[in-house]
N, C-alpha and C positions, 0 to 999 in steps of 0.2 A: 504494500500500500504506500510505503513512504520513500522508495528509492529516488524518485524525482527530486524531492526536497533536499535530500542529503547530497545528491550530485550537483545540484545548483549551488549549494553552500560551498562544496569542495571546489567547483570551478571558479566561483567568485574569489575564494581564498587564494587559489593559485594565480589568478590574474592580478589580484591586488598585491600579492607578494612580489610578483614580477615587476609591477610598476614601481612599488616602493623601493625595491632593491636597486632598480635601474636608476631611479632619480636621486636616491639618498641612501647609499649603502651603509653609511655610518650611523644612520638613525636607528639605534637599537630599540627605542620605545615603539616605533611603528612596527618593526619586525616582531616584537614581542606581542603586540596586539593581534597580528595576523596568526601567530602561533596559538593564541588563546582560541581564536575562531576555529582553527583547524582541529584543535583538541575537543572543542565543543561538538563539532560535526562528528568526530569519531565516537564520542560518548552517545550521541543520538543514534548513530548507526548500530552501536552495540545494543542499545535498548530496543531498537527495532527488532532485533533477532531474539529478544527475550520479552515477549509481550506481558508476561506475568510479573515482570520487574526484577531488579537486582539491588543488592545492598551496595553501599558505597565501596566497601572492600572488594566486592565482586567486580564492580565496574572498574576499579583501579587495576585489578589483575588482568581484566580483559583488554584494557587499552594501554597497559604498561606505564602507568603514571602513579606518582605518590598519592596516597589517600587524601592528604591535605589539599593537593592541587585539584583533585576530582571534586572534593567537597566544595571548594570555592566556585568552580565552574557550574556544578549542579545547583548550587544556591542561586546563582544568577539566572540560569535557565528556568528555575522554578518561579522566580519573580516574573518572568515573561510568559509563564504557562506553557513552555515547551516541554517541561517534565512535571510530574506530580507524584505524590505519595501513592505507592501501589496498594497499601493496606494500612490498617491501624497497627500492624506488627512491624512496620518499616518497609524499606525497599522503595525503589524509584522506577517509574515507567514513563512512557511517552505521554505528554499532556494534550489537552484539547486544542491548543493553538496549532500543533503539528497536524492534527486531523483537518482543521480548517484550511491550512496551506495545501495539504495533499488534495483535498476536494477541489480547490481552485485549479490546481494543475490538471487534474483529471477532466474538469469541465472544459478547459482550454484545448486539451488534446482530443477530447471527444468531438468538439466542434470542428477541428481540423480533419479528423478522420471521417466524419459523418458523410460528406459528399461522395467519398469513395465507396463506402459500404451501401449507400443508397443506390449508386449506379450498379453495384454488384447484385443487390436485391432485384432491381428492375431487369437485369440481364438474365438471371436464372429463374425469376419469378418465385422466389422463396424468401423466407425470413432470414435475416443476417444479424448475428450478435457480435458485440465487441466486449472482451473480457480482460481482466487483469488478475494477477496472483494476489491473494489476500490471506497471508499466513499459510495455512494448509488447505485452502479452498480456492476455487476459481470464482471470481465475482463478476457478474454481468453489470456493465456500466452503460451500455447503450444497445439499442435494438431497432432495426428497420423491419416492420411487419409486412409481409406480403398478403395480398387479398385472396386468401384461400378459405373455403369453409372449414377445411381440416388443416390445422396449423400446429406447429411445435413452438410455443412461445414461453419465455420466462421473463418476468418483470425485472427491469434494471434494479440492482440492489440485492437480487437473489444470489445466493452462494451455492455452488454445486461441488461435489467431490472431484478431485483431480484425476484419480486413477481410472475412471470409467466414462469420461466425457472427452469429446474431440478437442475442445478448447483446453481442457486440463492437461491432456496428453501432449498437445502441441507446446504448451508452456513448460511442462516437465522436461521435454526433449531439448529445450533451449537452455536449460540450466546445467551447471556442472554436476557430474554424477554424485559428488559428495553432498551437494545440496538436495538432490533428488532423494538420496537415501535418508537424509535427515527429515525430509517432508513426509515421506511415505511410512506409515506404520507397518509393523511386521505382519499384522493381520489386516488384509484389505476387505472392506465391507462388501458383502454380497447383496446385489440389488435385483439381478435377474439371472437366469441360467447362462447368460452370455458374459456376465461380469468376470473379469480376470481377478481372481483373489490370491493367486500365487505371485509373490513379490518378484521372484527371479524371472518368471514368465513376462511380467509387465516390463521389467528392465530390458529384456530382450526385444520386446516390441518397440520400446522407446529408441533403441539403437536404429531400428528400421525407419522410424519417424525422423530421426536426425539425418539420415542419408537421403530420404525422399522428400523431406520438407512438408509432409502432409500427415495428419493424424485422423484416424477413423474411430467412430463409436457406433457399433452396430447392435443396437438394442441392448446395450450394456448397462445403462442407467435406468431407462424407462422402456417398458415393453412397447414395441411398435414405433419407436423413435430412433432415427439414425442421424449422424452428423459427420461433416468433414471440418477440419480446423487447421489453421496455419498461423504463424506468428509474424508480427511486424515490430519494428523498433523505431523509437523516436530519436531526436538529436542527442538525448542523454543516454541512449542505449537501453532504455527501459522497454520491457517486453509486454506486448499486448497480443491477444489472440483474436483472430477473426474466424468465425465459424458459421456454417450453414446447417441448421437443424431442420429436419423435415420428417414427415411420416415415412415409415419403411416402404409403403406402397409406391411412393414417388422417388425413393432413393435407389433401390436395386434396379440396375440397368442404366442408371443415369450418373453413375459415379464419375466416369471420365469427364463428362460435361461439367459437373460441379467442381471437380478438382482443377480443371484447366482454368475456369473462370475465377476461382478463389486464388490460385497462385498468381494469376495475371494481376488481380487487384492488389494483392499483398506486395507484388513487385512495384506497382505504381505508388503505393503508400510509402514504401521504403525509399524510392527515388525522391518523393516529395520531401522527406525528412533528411535526405542526404544533401544538406546545404552547408 
């Protein structure tokens, strides 16, 4: 949910540091300020990976800083609502201001991508979804609904499992294997008789998705519903999944048409962001 915000902060820090060092290499105070911002960004990234929160000592260990330094930075972040207390028993987690910033980023990206997925929906005459990774789920953030009496739709804001959906598999295949193994539980939930519940079997399928650039879900999450999915990346290299869900009756026999149109659209989106 949060990578865009942290990458923006990191890019800003690198740019600012370059400007400051170029113009005034001797100004240690300015350099020190940039260092604080970089450290704050690292702390936020660490908390992103631990949604239940961490103690100050745990944060210090994760980012490799003295506890006293972490305490000062966390106190400042807390004053700005970037972090908050995880519970009455202590611990720190991401705060509400981060959520607001992330939502703003998603809204902007959604508006940029919408014309492309609208054109795709018109081309294949099917519903098209836009999704992102949200902890261990795939979250729908936008949708173009096709005019069919029989549709496969999910409201934006709905979260689905990663292991048995086309958008979820597409996102998993784009992640490092170590991250995939962290996200996937040892026991995968069974939804239909088509659901892959064996972790090793799913990891093998993800290898194929990486090579071919396309993911399938053939009635694995919901009976009678199939989908194809592929990923796009924005300027900050954040991953989004574009998928076409549809009833099985309109899927089988039309896979090649759907895949060709989806991959062509994703290529256009990637070119749009390659600026």
